[in-house]
N, C-alpha and C positions, 0 to 999 in steps of 0.2 A: 483700081481697087474700089469696091463698093463700100459705102458708109451708110449706117443706119441713122441718118440725120438729114433734115431738109437741106437742099442745096443752098438756099439763102443763108441759113445759119453757118454752114461750113464756109461759104464765100465770105461772110462777114468776119469769120475767124482768120481766114487766109490773109486778110488785109491788115493783120495786126502783128507787131513784133512779139506780143505776148504769145501768140500761137507758135511762132517760130521758136521762141525760147522753150516753150513747153515740149515741142516735138523733137528738139535737138538736146534737151537736158540729159547730161550724163555722157554724151559723146562729143559734143562741141559746145564751147562756151564763147559767147561774143559779147563781152561786157559793154561795148559801145551802144547796145540797144537794151541793156538790162533794166533800165528804169523807165522805159517808154510805156506810155498808157494810150497814146494816140494811134491812129492808123498810118500805114505806109502812105507816102505821097508820091505820085508819079514824078519822076525826074530827081527825086532826093538821092543823095549819095551819103553813105555811111562808111567811115574808115576806122578800123580798129584792130587790135590784136585778137587773134582767135586762139583758143586753148583746147587741145585734144583731151578728152576725158576730164576736162575742167582743170587740169593741172600742168599739162605739157604745152609750153608755148609753141604754136604752130607756124603762124605767119601774120603779117600785116595784111589784113583782108580788105578789099574795096568792093562794096556792094552798091549797085545803082539800081533803083527801082525803075526799070526802063519803060514799063507799060502796065497800066491797070485798065482792063477792058471790062466794064461792069456788064455790058450786054452779053458778052461771051463768057463771063466769069473766068477771066484768065488774067493772071499776074505773071509778068516776066521780069526776072532780075538778070543783070549782066554783072558778072563778078570776076575778080582776078586777085592774085596775091601769091607770093612765094613762087612755087614751081608752076602755078596755074596761070597761063596766059589769058585764058578765057573760059568761063563757066557760065553758060547761059541756061537759065532754069525757067521753064514754064510750069505754072500750077494751073490746072484746068479743072473746074467743077461743073458737072453736068447734072441736071435734075433727072431723077429716075422715079417718078411718082411723087406723092406729097411729102413723104418722110424718109426718102432715101436719095442718095446721089452717087455719082461716079467721081472719084478724085484721081487725077492723073498727074504724075511728075514726068516732064520731058526735059532731058539734060543733054547739052552738047558741050564737050570738054576738049580744050586744047592745052596740053601741058608739055608740048614738045616731046622730047625723049621719054618723059615720065607719064605720058598720056595713059598707057596701059595700067601701071600701078594706081594712078589717081582714079581711073575709071573703076578699077576693082574696089577701091575705098568707097567711091560714090555708090556703087551697087549695094554694098553692105550698109552704108549710111542711110540710103533711101529705104531700104527694107526696115531698118530700125525706125525711121521717121514714120513710115506707114503704119507700123504697129502702134506708135504713139497717136497717130491720127485716128486709129480705130478707138483708142481709149477716149480721146477728146470727143469723138463723135457721140459717144455714150452720154457725155455731159451736155452736148448740144441738142440731143434728141428731146422732143417734147415728152413731158410726163403725162401719163394717162390718168 
């Protein structure tokens, strides 16, 4: 997806729990990072209950920030919990001129017998997140 914001500004946001909370608000709540103001740290692990739509307890979720590659502007999380054996998520930010970038989510899911329904949920979840990233990009874009 193309965003109307500089790659460096989007990459800076990707590295924060605050952006995660912003783009998932209303669909998923992860209180374990709700009050974080710092950046994600490579190797850190966060464990906590997730809530669907903010009210339905979903699972005890384990999120590991597996890799932060500043040169390639790629953040990889390795996650699991509940039905999900493995949810590996890459966020990639690529410059496209001075004030635009390409944002890509790549996800590999293993949920055993539930992989198909979990993948369907992920498809909808990431479409929602990408709409939120569009909104966030407007805030990150330079003002004229």
